[in-house]
N, C-alpha and C positions, 0 to 999 in steps of 0.2 A: 644464155646458154649455160648448161650446168657443167660442173668440173669434170664429170665422168666423160661427157662428150668431148670436151677440150682435150682430156688426156688421151682418148682413143684417137682423135684426129692428129694430135701432135705425134704420137707414136707412129702412125701411118705415114705422115709427112716425113718424119726423120728417117724412117726405113727407106722410103722412096728416094730421098736425097742422097743416099749412099749406094743406090742400085748401080749395077754395071751398065744398065741400059739408059742411054741418053734421053730417050723419049720419056721414060719413067721419071728421071730427074727433072726434066723441064716441065713436065705435067705437074709435078709436086710444087715446083716454084710458082707456076701460074695459079694453081689452086690456092696456095696460101696467100698470094697477093690479091686475087679477085674474090675469093670465097671465105677465107678465114678472117674473122673479125678482130682478132687480137693484134693490133698494129704494132705494139711494143715487141711482142715475140717475133712477128714477121720481120720487122726491121733488123733485129739482132741476127736472125738467120740470114737475111740478105747480106748484111755486112760480113758475116762469116764466109759467105759464098764468094765475096769479092776476092778472097784469097785462094780460090780454087785453082788447081792446075789445069782444069778443063776450060779451054777458052770459050766454049759455048755457054757453059754454066756461069762463068765469071761475067761475060758480057750481058747475059740475061739478068743476072742479079743486079748489075749496075743500072740497067734500064729500068728494072722493076722498082728500084729505090725512087726514081723519078715518078713512076706510076703511082706509088703510094701517095705522093704529094698531090698528084692530079685527082686521084679517086677520093681521097679522104680529106683534102684541104688542109692538112697539117702533117708535120713530120718532126721527129726529134733531130733538130739541126745540129745539136752538140754531138750527136752520135754519128751522123752521116756526112756532114760537110768535111771534116778532116779526112775521112776515107776517100771521098770523091776528089778532094784537092790533091791528095797523094797520087791517085790514079791518073791525074792530068799529066804527070811526068812519064807515064807509060804509053808510048806511041800507039800500041795496039788497042788501048782502052780509053785514050783521052777523049775521043769523040763521044763515046757512051757516057763518060763522066760529065762532059760539058752539057750534054742533053739533059742528064739528070739534074745537074745544078740549075740549068735554065728552068726546068719544070718546078723545082723547089722555089726559085725566085718568083715565078709567075703565079703558082697555085697555092703555095703553103702560106697560110695566114700566120702572122706572128703572134 
């Protein structure tokens, strides 16, 4: 993929992620997880989104971290494990975090 296309896609995703419309934000998250090939960039954005004040965005971002491990067979554990472990102490998100940790344990190759 060329850098121009990357740049255009990243700008579109970034714009959609700050939209006031929840459907637009969730679509952007799902697009970057399932369609955008730059896992390093996607993971950094997902980690950023785990700090969102929007519970829907935050829970989807946590779930999608696990999906990266499932889909791509690898993940930057040093980046995501501390974040997920921290989320385990948040009652509203501990189930999502545990599911993501389980996906990483099962699917991510060391």
